N, C-alpha and C positions, 0 to 999 in steps of 0.2 A: 612684582618684578624682582628678579634675582640678578645680582651683579656677579658676572663670571669673567675670569681671565683665562684665556686659552694659550698655553705655552707650547710652541712647536719647536722641538729640538731637531735641527736640520743636520748640520755637519760641522766638522772641525778641520783645520788645516795646519800643517807644519808643526805638529806636536813634537815634543822632545822624545828621543828614544830612551826607553827605560829597560829594554831587554837586551840580552847579549847578542841577539841577531841584528841589532841596529833598528829594530822596530818596536812597536808596543801593541797591546791588546786593549784598546780604549773602550770605556763605557762612561755613562753620565749618571750622577745622582742628583735629583732635584729635591730641595728642601724648602718647605713653606711653613711658616709659623713654628719653626724649630722641630719640624717633623719631616721624615723622609716620605715623600709622596710618589716618587717614581724612580725606578732604577732601569735604565735602558738595557738593551741587548749588548753583548760584548762583540766588538768587531775585531776579529783576529788579524794580527800581523799587519798593522796599518798605522801610518802617521797622518793620514787624511781620511778619517772615518766618516761614514754617512749613516745616521741613525733613523731619521724621519719618524719620530715618535712624538705623541701629544699627551698633554695632561690638562685637565680642566680644574680650575680652582674657584670654588664658590665663595660668595659672601666675604670678600676680602675688604680690608679697611684701607683708606688712602695711605696710611703710614706703613703698610705691609710691603715687604720686598721678597723676591724669589732668589734663592741661591742655587746656582748650577755648578756642580763640581765635576771635573773630568779626572778619571783614574785609569791607570794601567792595571788590568786584571792579572793577578799571579795565582798560580795553582796553590802555592803555599802563602798564606797571609803574612804580613799585611800587603795590600796592593800599593802601588806607587802613585803618588799624587802628581797630576799633570797640570793642574791649574783650576781656577774658579772665576766666576763672574757673578756680580750682584745686579739684579734688575729691580729698581725702585718703581712700584706701581703708581706712585703719585704723579709720575711724569706723563701718564697716558690718560687722555680724556675718554669719555663714554659717548658713543661708540668710536672705536678706532682700531686700525690694524697697522702694525709697523714691523718691518724687517730690520734686524740688527746684526751687525758684525762687531763682536766684542773681543778685545784682547784679553787673553787669559792672564790672570794675576796669581801671585803666590800668597801664602799665608804668613810669611815672615818666619818660617821654621827652617832651620839649616838642613834638616834631613829631607826636605822636599826636593832638593837638587835643582837642576835647570828647569825653568818654566818658559816655554815658547809657544807660539801659535795663537790662533784665534778661533772663535766659534760663531756659527751662524744660527740665529734663532728668530722666530717670529712670535710676536705677542699680539693677541686680539682681545679687546675689551668689549664686552656685550652687557646689555641690560635686558634680560630675557623674561618674558611672561612665564608664569608657573606652568601653564599648559603646554609650552613648547620645550620645557626643560629636558624631557627625555630624549628629544632629537639631538640636542646640543651635547648632552653628557653620555652619549652612547658608549664612548670609550671607557667610562668609569665602570662598566659592567664586565670588563676584561678580567682575566685571571692572572696572566703573566705580568710581572712588574708592579703589581698593586699589593697593598698590605693584606696579609692573610685574613685578618679580622674583617676587612671590608668584603672580601670574596665570600666569607662564611655568612655574613649578614645578608648578602644578596641571595645566597643559596637557601637560607632558612625561610625565605619568603617565596621560594619556588614551588610551583604545583606540579612539576615534571615528575614522571615515573619512568624508570627503565628496567629492563630485565637483564640481570647479570648472567650471561650465557653459561659460565663455567659452574656456577652453583645453582643455576636454574631458579633464581629467586627474583621476584619483583621488588624493587627498592624505590621508595619515595626519596627523591633527592634531598628534601628538607630534613630527612632522618639521618643522613650521612654526617659523620663527625669530621670528615676531611673533605677537601674539594672533590667534587664528583669526578672530574677528569683524572685526578691523581689516583683515586681509588681504582678507576677503570684501567688506567695504565699498569698499576701494580698487579691487578688481577690478570690482565692480559699477559704480562711478563711471567707471572707465576705458572701459567698453564701453557706457555710457549716452550716446546721441546728444545728450541735453540738456546733458551736461557740456561739450560742445564748441560750444554755441550762443553767440550774440553777447553775451548778458548775463553769461556767465561764472560759474564756480563760486564759492561763498562770498559772492556779492554780494547774495543774497536769503536771508532767514531761512525756515526750514521751519515746520511747525506744531508749536507747543510741546506740545500734547496728544498728537500722534502720536509725537513724539520721546520723550516721557516713557514712552509705552506700548512703544515699540520698545526703549528702554533696558532696561525691565523684562524683556522677552523675551530680550535679549542676556545680562543678568545671570543669567537662569534657564537659559542655554545651550539655548534652544529650537531644536532641530535642524530643525523644520518652517519656520523663518523663511526666507522667500524674499527675498534681498537684491536681486534684480533687479526686484522690484516695489515697492521703496521709492523714493519720489520723490527726484530729484537733491538738492533743497535739504534734505530730511530726512537724507539720507546725509551731506551736508556738515556739517550741525549735529551729527550723531552723532560724526563724526571730531573736530571742534573741541571738543565736550563731553568726549570721552575725554582729549584732550591737556590740557585745562584742569583736569580732576579728578584727574590723576595726583598721587599724594602727593608725589612729587619730580619736577620738570621733567626732560625728557630730557637737556638739557645742564645738568648739576648743578654740581658744584664747579669745573668748568672755566671758569665765567664769571669771569675774573680781569682785572686790568689789561691782560693780554696781548691780550684781545679788543678793548679800547679802542685799544691801540697798533696792532692790525691794521686797525681801522676808519680810523685816521688815515693809514695807509700809502698812499703814492701810487705804489708799485712796480707793475711790470707784472704781468699775471695769473699767469704762471708763478712769479714770485717770491712773490706773495701765496699761491699754493697751497702752496708749501713752508713759508710762515709759518703757514698756517691748519691744516694737517694735524695738527701736534702738539697743537692745541687740542682736537681731538676723538678722534684716535687715540692720543694720548699720545706719549712719546718712545721707547717700546718698539717694536721693529721688528715690522711686520705684513706678511704675505705676501698680495698681491692675488690670488694664484692658488689659495689654499686657504681653507677655512672659518675664520672667526674663532675657532671653538671648538677647532681643532686645537692640540695642545700640543707644545711642544719641550722639556718638562721632562726628557726622557731624556738630553739632551745635558749632560754634566758641565761646571760652570763653577767658577772659582776663587772664594775668599772675597772677593777684591777686586772681581771682576766682579759677584758677588752683591750686595755693598754698593752698588756703583755703580748696579745695576739697581733696587735698592730706593729709591734717591733720585730716580729718574726719574718723570716724570708718567705716571700710568697711563692717562689719557684716559677715555673713556666705557666702561662695561661692555658686554658683547656684546649683551644684550637691548636696551639703549637705542640702541646703534649700529645694529642691524638695523632697528629701528622708525623711527629717523631716516632711514636710507638709503632705505627703502621710500617714505616720505613725500616725500623730496626728488626721487627718481626720477620719481614721479608728477607732482609740481609742475613738473619740468623738461619733461615731455611737454605739460603745459598751455600752457607758454610758447611751444612750437613750433607751435601752431595759431593762425594769424593771425586767424581769425574771432573767437576769444574775446577778443582785445585784452588779454590778461593777460600781464604780464611778471613777472620775479622780484621786483621791488619791490612790485607789487600784492599778490601772494600772500604775501610776507613780512610785509606790514602786517596781513594777516588772521591768520596763524598764528605769526609770529615771537615775539610776546610770550608765547605759551603754552609755548614750547620752552625758555626760559631762566628762571632764578630771578629774583625781583624784587630788583634791586639799584639803589640810588639813584645818580644822577649818571653813569649809563652812557650818555653822549651824545657823539657824535663832533664834530669841529670845525665841521661844517655844521649841527649841531642834530639830526641823525638819531639815533634810538635805536639803540644798538649791537646789541641783539638782532635788530632788523630788518635792519640792514646785514649782519650775519653770516648771517642766514637767506637773504637775497637772494643773497649770494655762494655759499652752498651749493646753492641752486637752479640758479644759472647754471652751476656747475661740478659738477653732480650726477653726471654720467657719469664724470668724472675721479676723484671722491671715492668714489662708491659703486657704480660700474658693475660691479665684480667680484663684487658680492653677488647678481647676478641669478639665478644658478643656485640658490643656497641659498634665495632668496626665491620660487622658482617664478614669476619675473617676467621673461619674455623681452621683448626689444625690441618696441615697438609699431610696426607698419609705418606709413609716413608718413600715408596718407590713410584709414586704416581707419575712424576715428570719423566723418570727413566722409562717406565712402561709406555707412556705416550710416545716417547722418542722411538722405542723399538717398533711400535705398531705403525709408525709413520716414517720409517727410515727410507722409504722410497721417495719421499717428498724432496723436491729440489729447490723449493722456494722457501724463503725465511718468513713463514706466517705462523700464527698461533693455532693450536689445536685444542679444542675444548675437551676437558676431561669428563668422563661419565661417572658421577659419584657412586651410582648403584653398582657399577662394575668394579671400581677400585676398592670398595669396601669388601667385596667378596674375595678379591684376590689377596688382600693384605690384612684381613681383619685380625689375624693372630700375630701380626708383626708389630712390634713397637720399636721406635727408634731407641738405640742404646743410649742410656744416660751416662755420659762421660764425666769424669772428674774435671772440674774447671781448671783450665791451664792458662798461663799468661801467654798472650800472643803478641808478637812484635810486628809492627807494620813492615 
């Protein structure tokens, strides 16, 4: 038998206004055993949000408790605290179901401001036989709002195979270094002619209703979902939504004063690269010619070397690093298309705040948010930082004018759908053209 607590986050009422329009954009963070286990969707412009999301917590102890925090999401971090509640599990017998209305409380910090309102939750305690565990914990196989590590563990145990239509390659899901849906979204965006149009990606919002429906299909791992027929703006929103709902941002504990020092640096690009690499790769040596997952543990080291190694910064874990690399390589391609008028600063403003944790006072000498400055730098130098990942990511270089040529050959199309490129045709058309290598330049968001 397995002891399970099912927490159902229902709704909140009468929250404090944290935005200039008199409203807030609330979301919840659920913490269990000092770890973030769920981050709900953001409900825009509401003081009475309804989330209707569940999380299953296994093998808890009677002395454990669940912490539910409510926050107002802001485009530029940090978000504003709306209140919290603590649910002690020792108060509930097995089995039992109880609906609770709890008053939101403060943390005793002055900067939290006004705390008002209450939250409705339901707690269910079950003692489940091992054989029925899969039925109860189905939601744990979702991808949105769950830890990246958990999504990747599930994926590595998958036997699914799909054909990537744009590169006409059959890919085993377990071989992907990033979540399957995220890879397929990026590839569909990459070969969508509307991605390369003048108004640019991430500048327009998609349909909230369609995005909600598509998210549900992705969480269900619906293999019939055709990513090429999702509109450009819906695809862009799905990408941003996933990054925003990660329980931990991709660049986690490495957002330190070192990032601020980097943003202040006026060194040349080569020097800045040498300063920046340890912030994401850590100070352990990594080979750019091999997979990050390859191990050198078979090489004996002395106790002194081991102690020295343990004191070094580990950098990002492999799952976070590959996902960051894929995103930055794609953004770099966007900046190389003059028609989109998108540079690293524009894109960094759209996605940078979702990649870093919310830390106060992370502003550089010119007033730019450090996460945006660091993201812009990663986009500009994506090839130098992440180019070696291409083979592992099934992400070969995009020929210079493929997207533009696709757009020209499909300019009679009136619907915002993706068009698959034909690699054998694009090679012949541009085989003697190479993207011009420009001198690195400092970009401002």
